[in-house]
All heavy atoms as an XYZ file, in Angstrom:
754
protein
N      37.743     79.854     14.152
C      36.607     80.050     14.946
C      35.654     78.790     14.801
O      35.283     78.509     13.769
C      35.795     81.314     14.494
C      34.537     81.541     15.280
S      33.917     83.082     14.726
C      32.325     83.036     15.362
N      35.499     78.158     15.890
C      34.727     76.911     15.897
C      33.241     77.268     16.073
O      32.868     78.094     16.887
C      35.209     76.034     17.014
N      32.452     76.622     15.313
C      30.922     76.793     15.399
C      30.313     75.503     15.972
O      30.458     74.454     15.454
C      30.354     77.047     14.033
C      30.994     78.455     13.443
C      28.857     77.243     14.075
C      30.486     78.727     12.108
N      29.625     75.709     17.069
C      28.985     74.516     17.713
C      27.571     74.385     17.213
O      26.938     75.327     16.725
C      29.021     74.684     19.189
O      28.285     75.790     19.564
N      27.037     73.209     17.319
C      25.672     72.873     16.908
C      24.604     73.544     17.758
O      24.896     73.862     18.947
N      23.487     73.923     17.292
C      22.545     74.539     18.097
C      21.530     73.565     18.809
O      20.725     73.960     19.543
C      21.646     75.594     17.244
C      20.947     74.892     16.130
C      22.588     76.703     16.830
C      19.980     75.823     15.361
N      21.572     72.261     18.425
C      20.668     71.241     18.982
C      21.129     70.949     20.365
O      22.271     70.506     20.604
C      20.707     70.014     18.142
C      19.623     69.049     18.476
O      18.835     69.273     19.444
N      19.559     67.966     17.864
N      20.344     71.144     21.352
C      20.673     70.943     22.722
C      20.301     69.483     23.188
O      20.517     69.154     24.319
C      19.905     71.896     23.649
O      18.531     71.749     23.467
C      20.373     73.284     23.341
N      19.600     68.785     22.319
C      19.205     67.407     22.700
C      17.955     67.265     23.416
O      17.516     66.156     23.828
N      17.330     68.338     23.710
C      16.043     68.313     24.458
C      14.861     67.685     23.669
O      14.173     66.972     24.181
C      15.625     69.777     24.849
C      16.569     70.432     25.862
C      16.056     71.861     26.181
C      16.516     69.619     27.211
N      14.858     68.087     22.453
C      13.864     67.419     21.503
C      14.454     67.082     20.208
O      15.464     67.615     19.789
C      12.628     68.380     21.280
C      13.090     69.739     20.609
C      11.840     68.664     22.604
C      11.895     70.504     20.155
N      13.813     66.186     19.554
C      14.277     65.826     18.236
C      13.353     66.449     17.206
O      12.120     66.275     17.266
C      14.293     64.317     18.004
C      15.234     63.648     18.938
C      15.207     62.158     18.752
C      16.131     61.466     19.679
N      15.993     60.002     19.655
N      13.868     67.234     16.264
C      13.044     68.051     15.353
C      12.209     67.108     14.441
O      10.986     67.341     14.272
C      13.948     68.902     14.443
C      14.786     69.772     15.309
C      13.157     69.641     13.448
C      14.333     71.012     15.741
N      12.803     66.028     14.003
C      12.026     65.132     13.060
C      11.356     63.965     13.781
O      10.965     63.047     13.154
C      12.913     64.591     11.993
C      13.476     65.697     11.119
O      12.812     66.672     10.840
N      14.700     65.521     10.752
N      11.138     64.086     15.036
C      10.572     62.975     15.803
C       9.056     62.992     15.620
O       8.351     64.002     15.751
C      10.853     63.153     17.253
C      10.250     62.021     18.174
C      10.585     62.238     19.608
O      11.198     63.272     20.047
N      10.181     61.405     20.483
N       8.511     61.820     15.229
C       7.082     61.620     15.075
C       6.513     61.157     16.368
O       6.922     60.269     17.042
C       6.905     60.464     14.000
C       5.457     60.261     13.702
O       4.530     60.908     14.296
N       5.119     59.462     12.677
N       5.449     61.960     16.877
C       4.853     61.606     18.187
C       4.153     60.220     18.150
O       3.868     59.638     19.142
C       3.779     62.683     18.433
C       3.601     63.384     17.079
C       4.804     63.112     16.242
N       3.972     59.658     17.013
C       3.297     58.373     16.874
C       4.323     57.181     16.608
O       3.858     56.041     16.328
C       2.213     58.456     15.899
C       1.226     59.462     16.021
C       0.973     60.379     15.077
C       0.494     59.503     17.117
C       0.018     61.489     15.266
C      -0.408     60.533     17.437
C      -0.658     61.390     16.438
N       5.566     57.442     16.528
C       6.493     56.422     16.125
C       6.678     55.273     17.013
O       7.144     54.203     16.655
C       7.870     57.127     15.759
C       8.660     57.490     17.001
C       9.827     58.259     16.686
O      10.097     58.580     15.554
N      10.751     58.457     17.616
N       6.368     55.309     18.265
C       6.594     54.272     19.213
C       5.533     53.146     19.210
O       5.713     52.133     19.771
C       6.597     54.847     20.649
C       7.708     55.828     20.929
C       7.624     56.352     22.319
C       8.664     57.504     22.510
N       8.486     58.130     23.760
N       4.507     53.263     18.411
C       3.451     52.293     18.235
C       3.909     51.355     17.210
O       4.187     51.711     16.114
C       2.123     53.036     17.848
C       1.048     51.971     17.647
C       1.659     54.008     18.833
N       3.799     50.064     17.635
C       4.177     49.007     16.657
C       2.954     48.469     16.036
O       2.240     47.508     16.601
C       5.007     47.885     17.392
C       5.448     46.770     16.448
O       5.476     47.032     15.271
O       5.790     45.679     16.969
N       2.535     48.935     14.814
C       1.352     48.592     14.175
C       1.553     47.305     13.395
O       0.497     46.681     12.907
C       0.891     49.671     13.281
N       2.771     46.701     13.321
C       2.981     45.564     12.507
C       2.927     44.243     13.356
O       3.123     43.163     12.814
C       4.411     45.636     11.790
C       4.398     46.784     10.840
O       3.369     47.156     10.231
N       5.557     47.421     10.642
N       2.762     44.378     14.607
C       2.689     43.280     15.435
C       1.479     42.392     15.210
O       0.364     42.895     14.800
C       2.648     43.721     16.963
O       2.475     42.594     17.829
N       1.577     41.076     15.317
C       0.396     40.224     15.043
C      -0.636     40.270     16.046
O      -1.830     39.955     15.801
C       0.930     38.701     14.824
O       1.565     38.383     16.071
C       1.866     38.617     13.678
N      -0.278     40.705     17.243
C      -1.273     40.731     18.375
C      -1.882     42.126     18.575
O      -2.570     42.415     19.502
C      -0.609     40.397     19.729
C      -0.088     38.932     19.716
O      -0.398     38.175     18.795
N       0.684     38.588     20.630
N      -1.642     43.024     17.597
C      -2.122     44.379     17.762
C      -3.594     44.554     17.360
O      -3.951     44.185     16.258
C      -1.299     45.356     16.800
O       0.122     45.149     17.179
C      -1.641     46.735     16.984
N      -4.319     45.079     18.284
C      -5.757     45.354     17.883
C      -5.837     46.854     17.622
O      -4.914     47.676     18.032
C      -6.646     44.948     19.092
O      -6.474     45.777     20.268
N      -7.019     47.268     17.183
C      -7.235     48.700     16.870
C      -7.170     49.466     18.170
O      -6.711     50.560     18.236
C      -8.580     48.834     16.157
C      -8.982     50.290     15.953
C      -8.287     50.967     14.889
C      -9.985     50.893     16.667
C      -8.543     52.260     14.662
C     -10.218     52.271     16.408
C      -9.570     52.944     15.454
N      -7.758     48.864     19.239
C      -7.753     49.670     20.496
C      -6.399     49.787     21.058
O      -6.138     50.882     21.617
C      -8.649     48.805     21.549
N      -5.506     48.827     20.851
C      -4.127     48.926     21.357
C      -3.374     49.999     20.623
O      -2.557     50.860     21.142
C      -3.394     47.629     21.256
C      -3.799     46.661     22.230
O      -4.496     46.986     23.225
N      -3.610     45.363     22.081
N      -3.608     50.052     19.243
C      -2.919     51.011     18.368
C      -3.476     52.416     18.778
O      -2.655     53.389     18.993
C      -3.205     50.756     16.871
C      -2.660     51.904     16.081
C      -2.484     49.466     16.514
N      -4.744     52.574     18.985
C      -5.309     53.820     19.357
C      -4.782     54.291     20.678
O      -4.425     55.458     20.882
C      -6.852     53.762     19.324
C      -7.575     55.053     19.428
C      -7.293     55.969     18.285
C      -9.057     54.812     19.475
N      -4.736     53.408     21.614
C      -4.253     53.732     23.027
C      -2.753     54.139     22.906
O      -2.406     55.140     23.535
C      -4.365     52.546     23.927
C      -3.825     52.836     25.316
C      -4.016     51.616     26.220
O      -4.517     50.576     25.868
N      -3.604     51.788     27.475
N      -2.022     53.525     22.065
C      -0.601     53.862     21.943
C      -0.435     55.251     21.349
O       0.399     56.095     21.758
N      -1.232     55.533     20.338
C      -1.240     56.905     19.667
C      -1.591     57.946     20.748
O      -0.940     59.035     20.890
C      -2.162     56.983     18.586
C      -1.724     56.294     17.321
C      -2.629     55.867     16.343
C      -0.373     56.136     16.982
C      -2.271     55.223     15.202
C       0.021     55.482     15.886
C      -0.951     55.018     14.983
O      -0.483     54.423     13.871
N      -2.605     57.704     21.544
C      -3.087     58.693     22.476
C      -1.964     58.902     23.541
O      -1.796     60.021     24.102
C      -4.394     58.291     23.167
C      -5.582     58.360     22.199
C      -6.820     57.797     22.864
C      -5.769     59.760     21.666
N      -1.342     57.748     24.011
C      -0.251     57.918     25.042
C       0.915     58.771     24.471
O       1.515     59.567     25.159
C       0.198     56.580     25.453
C      -0.775     55.814     26.287
C      -0.380     54.320     26.572
O       0.668     53.904     26.066
O      -1.000     53.697     27.329
N       1.245     58.617     23.126
C       2.279     59.338     22.625
C       1.894     60.823     22.447
O       2.835     61.729     22.687
C       2.688     58.756     21.191
C       3.378     57.440     21.328
O       4.048     57.127     22.456
N       3.296     56.585     20.412
N       0.640     61.076     22.154
C       0.261     62.496     22.084
C       0.317     63.062     23.517
O       0.747     64.258     23.616
C      -1.168     62.600     21.535
C      -1.752     64.011     21.752
C      -1.253     62.212     20.025
N      -0.112     62.411     24.506
C      -0.092     62.811     25.848
C       1.381     63.163     26.290
O       1.649     64.214     26.864
C      -0.697     61.755     26.784
C      -0.770     62.272     28.237
O      -1.267     63.363     28.444
O      -0.324     61.541     29.130
N       2.343     62.241     25.887
C       3.768     62.407     26.218
C       4.283     63.754     25.500
O       4.960     64.494     26.160
C       4.522     61.246     25.728
O       4.075     60.100     26.497
C       6.027     61.365     26.107
N       3.952     63.905     24.328
C       4.338     65.113     23.496
C       3.771     66.398     24.210
O       4.522     67.338     24.352
C       3.797     65.049     22.003
O       4.284     63.859     21.492
C       4.228     66.217     21.367
N       2.512     66.420     24.635
C       1.956     67.530     25.319
C       2.583     67.777     26.689
O       2.971     68.936     26.991
C       0.398     67.363     25.490
C      -0.169     68.452     26.353
C      -0.267     67.345     24.121
N       2.923     66.768     27.390
C       3.546     66.887     28.647
C       5.119     67.390     28.587
O       5.466     68.309     29.261
C       3.634     65.538     29.425
C       2.308     65.197     29.978
C       2.364     63.809     30.697
C       1.001     63.486     31.213
N       1.073     62.167     31.945
N       5.721     66.981     27.453
C       7.052     67.506     27.167
C       7.045     69.008     26.876
O       7.848     69.737     27.424
C       7.787     66.746     26.067
C       8.168     65.371     26.414
C       8.679     64.544     25.200
O       8.496     65.075     24.040
N       9.316     63.444     25.474
N       6.103     69.446     26.052
C       5.906     70.844     25.715
C       5.575     71.653     26.929
O       6.178     72.709     27.134
C       4.821     71.019     24.663
N       4.693     71.117     27.788
C       4.404     71.763     29.018
C       5.560     71.925     29.943
O       5.745     73.006     30.540
C       3.251     71.004     29.757
O       2.934     71.653     31.036
N       6.387     70.860     30.069
C       7.548     70.852     30.955
C       8.529     71.933     30.432
O       9.098     72.753     31.227
C       8.138     69.583     31.049
C       7.404     68.516     31.837
O       6.479     68.939     32.541
O       7.700     67.319     31.682
N       8.769     71.986     29.079
C       9.643     73.036     28.540
C       9.178     74.391     28.747
O       9.920     75.322     28.971
C       9.911     72.697     27.039
C      10.900     71.603     26.758
C      10.934     71.345     25.195
C      12.272     71.988     27.188
N       7.879     74.503     28.657
C       7.253     75.889     28.861
C       7.480     76.321     30.291
O       7.802     77.516     30.559
C       5.750     75.901     28.591
O       5.620     75.424     27.207
C       5.130     77.276     28.731
N       7.304     75.432     31.209
C       7.505     75.782     32.607
C       8.967     76.162     32.891
O       9.397     77.073     33.617
C       7.138     74.653     33.621
C       7.548     74.923     34.950
C       5.598     74.494     33.527
N       9.846     75.319     32.316
C      11.337     75.654     32.390
C      11.687     76.985     31.818
O      12.524     77.685     32.321
C      12.206     74.493     31.824
C      12.167     73.249     32.538
C      12.975     72.138     31.943
C      12.904     70.853     32.753
N      13.659     69.763     32.163
N      11.077     77.308     30.681
C      11.340     78.578     29.950
C      10.867     79.752     30.904
O      11.539     80.774     30.961
C      10.727     78.650     28.707
N       9.737     79.524     31.475
C       9.153     80.572     32.446
C      10.067     80.786     33.627
O      10.265     81.906     34.134
C       7.800     80.271     32.843
N      10.741     79.672     34.064
C      11.651     79.799     35.218
C      13.063     80.216     34.779
O      13.936     80.486     35.681
C      11.724     78.408     35.843
N      13.275     80.360     33.470
C      14.630     80.859     32.995
C      15.609     79.744     32.882
O      16.840     80.026     32.812
N      15.226     78.484     32.914
C      16.147     77.385     32.828
C      16.486     76.918     31.491
O      17.196     75.930     31.287
C      15.549     76.188     33.710
C      15.311     76.522     35.131
C      14.599     75.487     35.887
O      14.398     74.320     35.215
O      14.333     75.643     37.115
N      15.837     77.436     30.414
C      16.021     77.030     29.068
C      16.886     78.039     28.319
O      16.563     79.298     28.388
C      14.625     76.833     28.331
C      14.910     76.523     26.839
C      13.832     75.770     28.985
N      17.982     77.559     27.668
C      18.880     78.528     27.072
C      18.331     78.766     25.584
O      18.581     79.797     25.116
C      20.315     77.876     26.918
C      20.849     77.806     28.349
O      20.498     78.521     29.181
N      21.775     76.775     28.461
N      17.725     77.847     24.964
C      17.289     77.969     23.652
C      15.735     77.957     23.599
O      15.075     76.973     23.672
C      17.846     76.858     22.735
C      17.663     76.988     21.307
O      17.022     77.967     20.855
N      18.298     76.061     20.490
N      15.154     79.101     23.285
C      13.707     79.253     23.230
C      13.097     78.598     22.059
O      11.899     78.254     22.003
C      13.321     80.765     23.283
C      11.858     80.910     23.611
C      13.684     81.438     21.938
C      11.496     80.628     24.953
N      13.985     78.257     21.045
C      13.480     77.568     19.829
C      12.894     76.198     20.186
O      11.989     75.746     19.557
C      14.478     77.489     18.788
C      15.044     78.822     18.303
N      14.210     79.645     17.615
C      16.213     79.421     18.391
C      14.791     80.799     17.349
N      16.057     80.672     17.817
N      13.587     75.553     21.115
C      13.198     74.227     21.616
C      11.734     74.246     22.136
O      10.962     73.371     21.886
C      14.155     73.612     22.616
C      15.448     73.196     22.024
O      15.461     72.933     20.738
O      16.456     73.094     22.758
N      11.430     75.227     22.863
C      10.154     75.486     23.510
C       9.130     75.687     22.447
O       8.018     75.153     22.496
C      10.250     76.676     24.530
C       8.794     76.840     25.108
C      11.212     76.361     25.584
N       9.476     76.548     21.447
C       8.525     76.835     20.408
C       8.257     75.662     19.571
O       7.140     75.295     19.240
C       9.114     77.923     19.466
O       9.386     79.134     20.242
C       8.111     78.362     18.370
N       9.215     74.820     19.235
C       9.112     73.650     18.431
C       8.200     72.622     19.199
O       7.287     71.970     18.651
C      10.462     73.054     17.975
C      11.130     74.006     17.105
C      10.291     71.667     17.356
C      12.546     73.598     16.732
N       8.596     72.442     20.458
C       7.785     71.427     21.261
C       6.278     71.849     21.345
O       5.420     71.129     21.292
C       8.405     71.340     22.661
N       6.087     73.183     21.510
C       4.677     73.649     21.549
C       3.957     73.458     20.347
O       2.734     73.042     20.289
C       4.678     75.183     21.925
O       5.187     75.296     23.161
N       4.566     73.647     19.121
C       4.030     73.518     17.861
C       3.673     72.016     17.637
O       2.664     71.645     17.036
C       4.824     74.099     16.700
C       4.736     75.596     16.741
C       3.356     76.102     16.507
O       2.689     75.653     15.670
N       2.959     77.098     17.346
N       4.640     71.120     18.086
C       4.370     69.656     17.867
C       3.247     69.260     18.619
O       2.363     68.448     18.130
C       5.743     68.881     18.247
C       6.744     68.925     17.206
C       8.029     68.226     17.761
C       7.784     66.791     18.118
N       9.055     66.180     18.491
N       3.084     69.720     19.936
C       2.035     69.380     20.706
C       0.685     69.832     20.117
O      -0.292     69.189     20.141
C       2.147     69.950     22.103
N       0.700     71.143     19.568
C      -0.494     71.688     18.943
C      -0.912     70.825     17.753
O      -2.144     70.525     17.641
C      -0.203     73.087     18.533
C      -1.361     73.744     17.827
C      -0.983     75.112     17.365
C      -2.154     75.702     16.519
N      -1.717     76.933     15.850
N      -0.023     70.496     16.945
C      -0.388     69.615     15.720
C      -0.839     68.270     16.081
O      -1.809     67.807     15.518
C       0.835     69.524     14.799
C       0.659     68.528     13.703
C       1.195     70.909     14.172
N      -0.194     67.595     17.125
C      -0.633     66.322     17.602
C      -2.048     66.350     18.201
O      -2.871     65.503     17.903
C       0.266     65.809     18.643
N      -2.318     67.493     18.888
C      -3.680     67.552     19.426
C      -4.731     67.877     18.369
O      -5.857     67.380     18.368
C      -3.799     68.760     20.488
C      -3.200     68.366     21.845
C      -3.203     69.587     22.808
C      -4.072     67.278     22.478
N      -4.343     68.701     17.404
C      -5.338     68.928     16.259
C      -5.571     67.746     15.468
O      -6.694     67.465     15.086
C      -4.737     70.080     15.339
C      -4.761     71.411     15.905
C      -4.074     72.473     15.052
O      -3.533     72.123     14.057
O      -4.169     73.686     15.374
N      -4.556     66.872     15.296
C      -4.737     65.663     14.592
C      -5.675     64.657     15.398
O      -6.544     64.096     14.857
C      -3.411     64.947     14.268
C      -3.470     63.587     13.626
C      -4.118     63.650     12.304
C      -2.057     62.981     13.630
N      -5.437     64.636     16.689
C      -6.270     63.794     17.532
C      -7.735     64.196     17.551
O      -8.642     63.391     17.435
C      -5.734     63.797     19.025
O      -4.399     63.380     19.042
C      -6.535     62.867     19.913
N      -7.973     65.504     17.576
C      -9.310     66.035     17.574
C      -9.961     65.720     16.245
O     -11.172     65.362     16.114
C      -9.359     67.553     17.920
C     -10.640     68.168     17.702
C      -8.964     67.734     19.432
N      -9.280     65.965     15.134
C      -9.819     65.578     13.858
C     -10.169     64.159     13.684
O     -11.245     63.812     13.198
C      -8.836     66.043     12.749
O      -8.461     67.477     12.912
C      -9.323     65.804     11.380
N      -9.274     63.263     14.140
C      -9.604     61.829     14.067
C     -10.807     61.519     14.904
O     -11.687     60.815     14.396
C      -8.379     60.993     14.427
C      -8.746     59.521     14.677
C      -7.254     61.163     13.420
N     -10.898     62.111     16.081
C     -12.073     61.871     16.979
C     -13.343     62.355     16.322
O     -14.374     61.615     16.282
C     -11.846     62.659     18.239
C     -13.157     62.391     19.259
C     -13.325     63.467     20.087
N     -13.599     64.723     19.396
C     -13.654     65.915     20.029
N     -13.476     66.038     21.345
N     -13.860     66.986     19.314
N     -13.254     63.492     15.678
C     -14.491     64.084     15.052
C     -14.905     63.137     13.812
O     -16.075     62.967     13.658
C     -14.256     65.444     14.520
C     -14.047     66.464     15.638
O     -14.455     66.143     16.828
O     -13.619     67.646     15.457
N     -14.003     62.646     13.090
C     -14.266     61.844     11.999
C     -14.882     60.486     12.439
O     -15.760     59.961     11.801
C     -13.064     61.612     10.993
C     -12.584     62.729     10.237
C     -13.644     63.225      9.254
C     -13.186     64.282      8.412
N     -14.110     64.691      7.429
N     -14.294     59.945     13.467
C     -14.835     58.676     14.018
C     -16.244     58.853     14.562
O     -17.117     58.063     14.310
C     -13.915     58.203     15.114
N     -16.478     59.961     15.165
C     -17.828     60.277     15.706
C     -18.842     60.420     14.592
O     -19.927     59.982     14.658
C     -17.729     61.528     16.581
C     -19.025     61.815     17.392
C     -19.560     60.676     18.263
C     -18.948     63.024     18.166
N     -18.368     61.126     13.522
C     -19.227     61.418     12.340
C     -19.606     60.074     11.749
O     -20.732     59.828     11.280
C     -18.529     62.307     11.434
C     -19.332     62.689     10.145
C     -18.441     63.648      9.332
O     -17.782     64.485      9.806
O     -18.545     63.362      8.026
N     -18.595     59.140     11.606
C     -18.769     57.814     10.992
C     -19.813     56.980     11.833
O     -20.708     56.329     11.265
C     -17.530     57.149     10.847
N     -19.589     57.099     13.153
C     -20.619     56.400     14.062
C     -21.971     56.831     13.964
O     -22.963     56.087     13.824
C     -20.047     56.451     15.558
C     -21.070     55.917     16.546
C     -21.074     54.576     16.729
C     -21.851     56.790     17.267
C     -22.014     54.097     17.622
C     -22.745     56.320     18.193
C     -22.897     54.894     18.413
O     -23.694     54.446     19.186
N     -22.091     58.185     13.928
C     -23.465     58.791     13.751
C     -24.143     58.395     12.452
O     -25.247     58.121     12.385
C     -23.418     60.279     13.907
C     -23.070     60.691     15.322
C     -22.803     62.248     15.437
O     -22.587     62.866     14.508
N     -22.888     62.707     16.662
N     -23.274     58.365     11.341
C     -23.769     57.953      9.993
C     -24.269     56.460     10.083
O     -25.255     56.122      9.447
C     -22.690     58.161      8.986
C     -23.191     57.879      7.582
C     -24.212     58.833      7.014
O     -24.239     60.025      7.510
O     -25.064     58.388      6.213
N     -23.567     55.676     10.675
C     -23.972     54.226     10.849
C     -25.180     54.078     11.580
O     -26.043     53.265     11.331
C     -22.855     53.393     11.490
C     -21.613     53.178     10.566
S     -20.461     51.968     11.144
C     -20.201     52.360     12.850
N     -25.372     54.854     12.604
C     -26.594     54.855     13.485
C     -27.836     55.302     12.699
O     -28.944     54.871     13.011
C     -26.412     55.616     14.790
C     -25.360     55.107     15.684
S     -25.504     53.315     16.087
C     -26.923     53.219     17.055
N     -27.633     56.149     11.684
C     -28.707     56.555     10.819
C     -29.106     55.587      9.802
O     -30.163     55.788      9.216
C     -28.365     57.963     10.211
C     -28.466     59.165     11.125
C     -28.252     60.439     10.331
N     -27.235     61.224     11.029
C     -26.113     61.645     10.554
N     -25.778     61.353      9.387
N     -25.280     62.253     11.383
N     -28.317     54.645      9.584
C     -28.680     53.648      8.442
C     -29.829     52.811      8.924
O     -30.003     52.441     10.061
C     -27.463     52.727      8.214
C     -26.246     53.378      7.551
S     -25.028     52.064      7.302
C     -23.779     53.123      6.582
N     -30.636     52.403      7.905
C     -31.758     51.583      8.176
C     -31.410     50.197      7.616
O     -30.925     50.031      6.557
C     -32.980     52.116      7.517
C     -33.513     53.405      8.105
C     -34.714     53.938      7.334
O     -35.237     53.345      6.378
N     -35.209     55.065      7.801
N     -31.786     49.180      8.380
C     -31.505     47.793      7.903
C     -32.749     47.158      7.467
O     -33.823     47.240      7.740
C     -30.855     47.015      9.111
C     -29.595     47.462      9.559
C     -29.378     48.308     10.657
C     -28.414     47.138      8.837
C     -28.173     48.738     11.057
C     -27.198     47.594      9.207
C     -27.076     48.400     10.323
């Protein structure tokens, strides 16, 4: 009895949503890195949304892929919101400083 793999190739389990950003480039500015991170988060959320729509239409055979993609999108968004909140908090703290 042959056992086939359960990975359908729709998503990569160990894929980091921020891995496409090249932070080691000599021309990389903070704004470019931040923009790259946000684009990757957006792509992750869109992939999860697409898989959810396909699951609702009955086009997905493995519901685990949908669940994993949704959780990855959730974690990526939570990280993005946390970084935004910390950056805003740091900005507000700098504005309160007296020179």
